[in-house]
C-alpha positions in Angstrom: 3.7 -50.3 -64.9 3.3 -53.2 -67.3 5.2 -56.3 -68.3 7.0 -56.2 -71.6 9.3 -58.4 -73.6 11.5 -55.6 -74.8 12.1 -52.2 -73.6 13.8 -49.0 -75.2 15.3 -47.9 -72.0 16.3 -49.5 -68.7 15.7 -48.1 -65.2 17.4 -44.8 -64.3 20.2 -46.6 -62.3 21.4 -48.2 -65.5 21.8 -44.6 -66.9 23.8 -43.8 -63.8 26.0 -46.8 -64.5 26.6 -45.5 -68.0 28.0 -42.3 -66.6 30.2 -44.0 -64.1 31.5 -46.7 -66.6 32.2 -43.8 -69.1 34.5 -41.9 -66.7 37.8 -42.4 -65.0 38.1 -42.2 -61.3 34.4 -42.4 -60.6 32.8 -45.3 -58.7 29.3 -46.1 -58.1 27.8 -47.8 -55.0 24.5 -49.2 -55.8 22.0 -50.5 -53.1 20.4 -53.4 -55.0 19.3 -57.1 -54.7 21.4 -59.9 -56.1 19.4 -60.0 -59.4 20.2 -56.4 -60.4 23.7 -57.2 -61.2 22.5 -58.2 -64.7 23.4 -54.7 -65.7 27.0 -55.6 -66.0 26.4 -57.6 -69.0 25.3 -54.5 -71.0 28.9 -53.3 -70.9 30.8 -56.5 -71.2 28.6 -58.0 -73.9 27.2 -55.1 -76.0 30.1 -52.7 -75.7 32.6 -55.6 -75.7 34.6 -54.0 -72.9 37.4 -56.0 -71.3 36.4 -54.7 -67.8 33.4 -54.5 -65.7 31.7 -51.2 -64.8 33.0 -49.6 -61.7 30.0 -50.5 -59.5 29.8 -52.0 -56.0 26.5 -53.7 -55.3 25.2 -54.2 -51.8 23.5 -57.4 -53.1 21.1 -57.9 -50.3 19.0 -61.0 -50.2 15.6 -62.0 -48.9 17.0 -63.0 -45.5 18.7 -59.6 -45.1 15.3 -57.8 -45.1 14.6 -58.9 -41.6 17.8 -57.3 -40.3 19.6 -54.0 -40.6 20.0 -53.3 -44.3 21.2 -49.7 -43.6 24.2 -51.1 -42.0 24.9 -53.3 -45.0 24.8 -50.1 -47.2 27.3 -48.4 -44.9 29.6 -51.2 -44.9 29.5 -51.5 -48.7 30.1 -47.8 -49.1 33.1 -47.9 -46.7 34.6 -50.9 -48.4 34.3 -49.4 -51.9 35.9 -46.0 -50.8 38.8 -47.9 -49.1 39.4 -50.4 -51.9 38.9 -48.2 -55.0 39.7 -44.8 -53.6 37.8 -42.9 -56.3 38.1 -39.1 -57.0 34.3 -39.0 -56.8 31.7 -41.5 -55.3 28.2 -42.0 -56.7 25.6 -43.5 -54.3 22.2 -44.6 -55.4 19.6 -47.4 -55.3 18.0 -49.7 -57.8 14.2 -49.9 -58.5 13.9 -52.8 -56.1 15.9 -51.2 -53.3 13.9 -48.0 -53.6 11.0 -49.8 -52.0 13.0 -50.5 -48.8 13.7 -46.7 -48.3 17.1 -47.2 -46.7 18.2 -43.8 -48.3 21.8 -44.8 -49.1 22.7 -41.3 -50.2 21.9 -39.8 -46.9 23.9 -42.5 -45.1 26.9 -41.8 -47.3 26.8 -38.1 -46.6 27.1 -38.7 -42.8 30.2 -41.0 -43.2 32.8 -38.2 -43.6 34.5 -39.8 -46.6 37.5 -38.2 -48.1 36.1 -37.8 -51.6 33.2 -35.8 -53.0 30.0 -38.0 -52.6 27.2 -37.4 -55.2 23.8 -38.5 -54.0 21.6 -39.8 -56.7 17.8 -39.6 -56.3 16.5 -41.6 -59.3 12.7 -42.3 -59.2 12.8 -45.7 -60.8 9.0 -45.9 -61.3 8.5 -42.6 -63.1 11.9 -42.1 -65.0 14.1 -44.2 -67.3 17.7 -44.7 -68.4 18.4 -41.7 -70.4 17.0 -39.4 -67.7 19.1 -41.3 -65.1 22.3 -40.7 -67.2 21.4 -37.0 -67.6 20.7 -36.5 -63.9 23.9 -38.3 -63.0 26.1 -36.1 -65.2 24.2 -33.0 -64.0 24.7 -33.8 -60.4 28.4 -34.7 -60.8 29.1 -31.4 -62.7 27.1 -29.4 -60.1 28.8 -31.0 -57.1 32.3 -30.7 -58.4 31.9 -27.1 -59.8 30.2 -25.8 -56.7 33.4 -24.1 -55.3 34.0 -22.3 -58.7 30.5 -20.6 -58.9 30.9 -17.0 -59.8 29.3 -14.4 -57.6 25.9 -13.3 -58.5 25.7 -10.3 -60.9 29.1 -11.0 -62.5 29.1 -10.3 -66.2 29.2 -13.2 -68.6 32.5 -14.1 -70.0 33.0 -13.2 -73.7 33.3 -16.2 -76.0 35.8 -14.2 -78.1 38.3 -13.7 -75.2 40.6 -16.3 -76.7 41.7 -13.5 -79.2 43.0 -11.3 -76.3 44.8 -14.2 -74.6 46.6 -15.2 -77.9 45.5 -18.7 -78.2 43.0 -20.9 -80.2 39.4 -21.0 -79.0 38.4 -24.1 -77.0 35.1 -25.9 -76.5 33.8 -28.8 -74.5 32.0 -31.9 -76.1 29.2 -32.9 -73.6 27.0 -36.0 -73.9 28.9 -39.0 -75.3 28.8 -42.0 -73.1 29.0 -45.8 -73.3 25.9 -47.6 -74.8 25.3 -44.5 -76.9 25.2 -45.0 -80.6 28.7 -44.7 -82.1 29.7 -42.1 -79.5 33.4 -43.1 -79.6 33.7 -42.5 -83.4 31.5 -39.4 -83.3 33.9 -37.8 -80.8 36.9 -38.6 -82.9 35.1 -37.2 -86.1 34.0 -34.0 -84.3 37.5 -33.6 -82.9 39.0 -33.7 -86.5 36.2 -31.2 -87.6 36.9 -28.8 -84.9 40.8 -28.9 -85.6 40.1 -28.1 -89.2 38.1 -25.0 -88.0 41.0 -23.9 -85.7 39.3 -24.9 -82.5 40.7 -26.9 -79.6 38.7 -29.6 -77.9 39.0 -28.9 -74.3 37.0 -31.5 -72.3 35.0 -34.4 -73.6 32.5 -35.7 -70.9 31.4 -38.1 -69.7 33.2 -40.5 -72.1 36.8 -40.8 -71.0 36.6 -37.8 -68.5 37.8 -37.7 -64.9 36.5 -35.5 -62.0 39.4 -33.2 -62.6 38.3 -32.8 -66.2 34.8 -31.7 -65.1 36.4 -29.2 -62.9 38.1 -27.6 -66.1 34.8 -27.2 -68.0 34.5 -23.4 -67.3 37.7 -22.7 -68.9 36.3 -23.2 -72.4 34.6 -20.6 -74.4 31.4 -22.8 -75.1 29.9 -26.1 -74.8 28.7 -28.3 -77.6 25.7 -30.4 -76.7 26.3 -33.5 -78.8 23.6 -35.6 -77.3 20.7 -33.6 -75.7 19.3 -36.7 -74.0 22.4 -36.9 -71.8 23.9 -33.3 -71.7 20.9 -30.9 -72.2 20.3 -30.3 -68.4 24.1 -29.8 -67.8 24.5 -27.4 -70.6 21.6 -25.3 -69.4 23.0 -25.2 -65.9 26.4 -24.2 -67.1 24.8 -21.5 -69.2 22.9 -20.1 -66.2 25.7 -20.3 -63.6 28.8 -19.7 -65.7 27.4 -17.8 -68.6 28.7 -20.5 -71.1 26.9 -20.4 -74.4 25.7 -23.8 -75.9 26.0 -24.9 -79.5 22.8 -27.1 -79.9 23.1 -28.1 -83.5 24.1 -31.7 -83.7 26.3 -32.2 -86.8 24.6 -35.3 -88.3 24.2 -35.0 -92.1 25.6 -32.6 -94.6 23.2 -29.7 -94.0 23.5 -30.0 -90.1 27.3 -30.3 -90.2 27.5 -27.0 -92.4 25.0 -25.3 -90.0 27.1 -26.5 -87.0 30.2 -25.0 -88.4 28.7 -21.7 -89.2 27.1 -21.5 -85.8 30.4 -22.2 -84.0 32.4 -19.8 -86.1 29.9 -17.0 -85.5 29.8 -17.6 -81.8 33.6 -17.6 -81.5 34.3 -14.8 -83.9 36.1 -17.0 -86.5 36.2 -16.3 -90.2 33.6 -18.5 -92.0 35.0 -21.3 -94.3 33.4 -23.8 -96.5 36.0 -26.5 -96.3 35.0 -30.2 -95.7 31.9 -30.6 -97.7 33.9 -32.3 -100.5 35.0 -35.0 -98.0 31.6 -36.6 -98.2 30.2 -38.5 -101.3 26.5 -38.0 -100.4 26.1 -34.7 -102.2 27.6 -36.1 -105.3 25.3 -39.2 -105.4 22.4 -37.2 -104.6 23.0 -35.3 -107.9 23.8 -38.5 -109.9 21.5 -40.5 -112.2 21.7 -43.6 -110.1 20.0 -41.7 -107.2 16.8 -41.4 -109.1 15.9 -44.9 -108.0 15.9 -43.8 -104.4 13.9 -40.5 -104.9 10.5 -40.7 -103.2 11.2 -43.8 -101.3 8.9 -44.0 -98.2 10.8 -44.0 -95.0 9.6 -44.7 -91.4 11.8 -43.4 -88.6 11.7 -44.1 -84.8 14.7 -43.7 -82.6 16.0 -41.5 -79.8 15.2 -37.8 -80.3 18.7 -36.8 -81.5 19.0 -39.4 -84.2 15.4 -39.4 -85.3 15.2 -35.7 -85.9 18.6 -35.8 -87.8 17.3 -38.8 -89.8 14.1 -37.0 -90.8 16.1 -34.0 -91.9 18.6 -36.1 -93.9 16.0 -38.3 -95.5 13.7 -35.5 -96.7 16.3 -32.8 -97.6 19.3 -34.6 -98.6 18.3 -37.9 -100.1 14.9 -37.1 -101.5 13.0 -39.7 -99.5 9.4 -39.3 -98.3 9.1 -39.5 -94.5 5.8 -41.3 -93.8 6.3 -41.8 -90.0 8.5 -40.2 -87.3 8.7 -40.9 -83.6 10.8 -41.3 -80.5 10.8 -43.0 -77.1 12.6 -40.0 -75.6 9.7 -38.4 -73.8 12.0 -35.6 -72.3 12.8 -34.6 -75.9 9.3 -35.1 -77.3 8.6 -31.4 -78.0 11.5 -31.3 -80.4 10.4 -34.5 -82.2 6.8 -33.1 -82.5 8.1 -29.9 -84.1 10.2 -31.9 -86.6 7.2 -34.0 -87.5 5.0 -31.0 -87.9 7.5 -29.6 -90.5 6.9 -32.8 -92.5 3.2 -32.8 -92.1 3.1 -35.6 -89.7 2.1 -36.3 -86.2 4.9 -37.6 -84.1 4.7 -41.0 -82.4 5.9 -40.6 -78.8 5.9 -44.1 -77.2 7.9 -46.7 -75.4 5.7 -49.6 -76.5 7.4 -51.4 -79.3 4.1 -53.1 -80.4 2.6 -49.7 -80.9 5.5 -48.7 -83.0 5.3 -51.9 -85.0 1.6 -51.3 -85.7 2.3 -47.8 -86.9 5.1 -49.1 -89.0 2.8 -51.7 -90.6 0.1 -49.1 -91.3 2.6 -46.6 -92.9 3.8 -49.4 -95.3 7.2 -47.9 -95.9 10.1 -49.1 -98.1 12.7 -48.6 -95.5 12.8 -48.4 -91.7 15.3 -46.4 -89.7 15.2 -47.3 -86.0 16.6 -49.2 -83.1 17.3 -52.9 -82.8 13.6 -53.3 -81.9 12.5 -51.8 -85.2 14.9 -54.2 -86.9 13.1 -57.1 -85.6 9.7 -55.6 -86.4 10.8 -54.8 -89.9 12.1 -58.2 -90.5 8.7 -59.6 -89.5 7.1 -57.3 -91.9 9.5 -57.9 -94.7 10.9 -54.3 -94.8 14.7 -53.4 -95.1 15.9 -51.6 -91.9 19.0 -49.7 -90.9 19.7 -49.2 -87.1 20.3 -45.5 -86.3 20.0 -45.2 -82.6 20.2 -47.0 -79.2 19.0 -49.4 -77.9 21.5 -51.5 -79.9 22.8 -54.9 -80.4 26.4 -56.0 -80.3 26.5 -56.0 -84.2 25.7 -52.2 -84.0 29.0 -51.6 -82.1 31.4 -52.0 -84.9 35.2 -52.5 -84.4 35.8 -50.3 -87.4 35.5 -46.6 -87.6 31.9 -45.8 -88.3 30.8 -42.3 -87.0 27.4 -40.7 -87.6 28.6 -37.1 -87.2 30.5 -34.9 -89.5 31.6 -35.4 -93.1 32.7 -39.0 -92.7 29.5 -39.7 -90.7 27.5 -38.6 -93.8 29.3 -41.2 -95.9 28.5 -43.9 -93.2 24.9 -42.9 -93.1 24.7 -42.9 -96.9 26.0 -46.5 -97.0 23.8 -47.7 -94.1 20.7 -46.4 -95.6 21.1 -46.9 -99.3 22.5 -50.6 -99.2 19.3 -52.0 -97.6 17.2 -50.3 -100.4 19.6 -51.6 -103.1 19.6 -55.1 -101.6 15.8 -54.8 -101.4 15.6 -54.2 -105.1 17.9 -57.1 -105.7 15.7 -59.4 -103.6 12.6 -58.1 -105.4 14.1 -59.0 -108.8 15.1 -62.4 -107.6 11.6 -63.0 -106.4 10.2 -61.8 -109.6 12.3 -64.2 -111.7 12.5 -67.0 -109.3 10.5 -69.3 -111.7 12.7 -68.6 -114.6 15.1 -71.2 -115.8 18.1 -69.0 -114.6 17.0 -69.6 -111.0 15.9 -73.2 -110.9 17.6 -76.6 -111.1 18.2 -77.7 -114.7 18.9 -74.2 -116.0 21.1 -73.8 -119.1 24.7 -73.2 -118.3 26.8 -70.2 -119.7 28.0 -72.7 -122.4 24.5 -73.2 -123.7 24.3 -76.8 -122.4 21.3 -78.1 -120.6 21.3 -81.0 -118.2 19.0 -83.8 -119.1 15.6 -84.0 -117.5 11.9 -83.6 -118.1 10.9 -80.2 -119.2 8.0 -78.7 -117.1 5.0 -78.0 -119.2 3.4 -74.5 -119.1 0.5 -74.5 -116.6 -1.8 -72.8 -119.2 -1.0 -75.5 -121.7 -1.8 -78.3 -119.2 -5.0 -76.5 -118.3 -6.1 -76.2 -121.9 -5.3 -79.8 -122.6 -7.3 -80.9 -119.6 -10.3 -78.9 -120.7 -10.1 -79.8 -124.4 -9.9 -76.2 -125.5 -7.4 -73.9 -127.1 -5.1 -71.8 -124.9 -6.5 -68.6 -126.4 -10.0 -69.6 -125.5 -9.2 -70.4 -121.9 -8.0 -67.0 -120.9 -8.8 -63.5 -122.2 -6.9 -60.3 -121.5 -9.2 -57.3 -120.8 -8.2 -54.0 -122.4 -7.1 -52.6 -118.9 -4.9 -55.7 -118.4 -3.4 -55.3 -121.9 -2.8 -51.7 -121.3 -1.0 -52.3 -118.0 1.0 -55.2 -119.5 2.3 -52.9 -122.3 3.7 -50.6 -119.8 6.0 -53.4 -118.3 9.6 -53.3 -119.8 10.0 -55.7 -122.7 12.6 -57.8 -121.1 10.4 -58.9 -118.2 7.0 -58.7 -120.0 6.9 -62.3 -121.1 7.6 -63.6 -117.6 5.0 -61.3 -116.1 2.4 -62.4 -118.7 3.1 -66.0 -118.0 3.0 -65.6 -114.2 -0.3 -63.7 -114.4 -2.0 -66.2 -116.6 -0.8 -69.0 -114.3 -2.2 -67.0 -111.3 -5.5 -66.4 -113.1 -5.8 -70.2 -114.2 -5.2 -71.3 -110.6 -8.1 -69.2 -109.4 -10.4 -69.8 -112.2 -10.3 -66.3 -113.5 -11.1 -66.1 -117.2 -10.7 -62.3 -117.8 -7.4 -60.7 -116.8 -7.8 -57.1 -115.9 -5.2 -54.6 -114.5 -6.3 -55.5 -111.0 -5.6 -59.2 -111.6 -2.1 -58.3 -112.9 -1.5 -56.3 -109.7 -2.6 -59.1 -107.5 -0.4 -61.6 -109.4 2.5 -59.3 -109.1 2.0 -59.1 -105.4 1.6 -62.8 -105.1 4.8 -63.7 -106.9 6.8 -60.9 -105.1 6.2 -62.5 -101.7 
């Protein structure tokens, strides 16, 4: 355990709160000290929700530790059950309360409450937020579906049974939750995509679902694991116990969306279609002349596993970028990230230390960073453009507008989010290059050709020549390598580069300007 300023994930009880806050009819009793109520702010501030999460804290204080804190837990559980009357009750403890070992789940199980009680055992000192969310969803589904478990040895249901029943096939979308990255919009986009394919969306969980909805999950033909960090363990359990197949391809990017559609159609016995690709502008731009500026751009990627893997695939296969770094803080999904990195000839960085990530970013020297809000701060310090593609996020990454990451429209949003920082980076670079030109300083000539009165600044080379009593040509000499490199610079900026380089050389007492001096001067004036 170590002290850190920032963290990619909170403790596992925050993950449990995400599931409770995402659902309807679920309440969470959390055995925690007064200070742990900070977690409410994650939902009211970052998600901009108009209601607090459905959580009751025991909020014990130091003076309570000398008494019977177990009785405090039972009283809090009883009060929450009577007041909110949830369809399912979650009971757990925070990292601090875990040290007291009151075992609130066991206490709740012995209280004969009228609703299902799900006991959460979340080891706070070895697991983190995403694991806590995944475990909470898994335990909820497992508890509520226990009465529906088929007898051992029963044959698996046929995913094509919808044809015999005379209806459209239906699937479940599992994994979207609050504090996820654009989950609300992703669900909307995937719903539209499924409808175009002739498939009904049966249950979306946990986002917007109720305990009754979770009980309807086995009625669908298949599950779609939209966010493996949250839904992978639940999908695997449903496949083992109910024989429900899982579609694991996450439709982020053009190629993945096409693969997703083909995989789903093949599984359900639908006729393959190619509709939808034309809705995205990314393929058109990738074939255009303008895109040649982006080809070969060096990109560093660090995010949760789902978005990091998708970003690496889009960057390398769809936009022609060169991925120079790939990593994730999602240790439970590290194997998939390592496999994606190996395909690109890289070694994946699996870490939850943002300083280690920043050091790797600086060493890779990318031209664009795709990451979390932490990478945005690091990239800003390093002067590198950055686009946020994953949680953890800031309030500015929860837009009020429609901005999915998945499906055809998601590809458009990704295209804008990634390309704009690079284009703005080019604009900043050009402004920096020409910042000493008359167009960018006070006293420049107006569009009418008029020039405000004022003393003209003498050229630094001229001043140096007059001070030394020599001719300008005798003061500096361009070496053949410098002249050759200067000739390769476009004519419309060559004069400015020449003047800047000579000024740089004069200030440092350099009399022979080689190509290396030109490079150093370019780097100096670009800062």
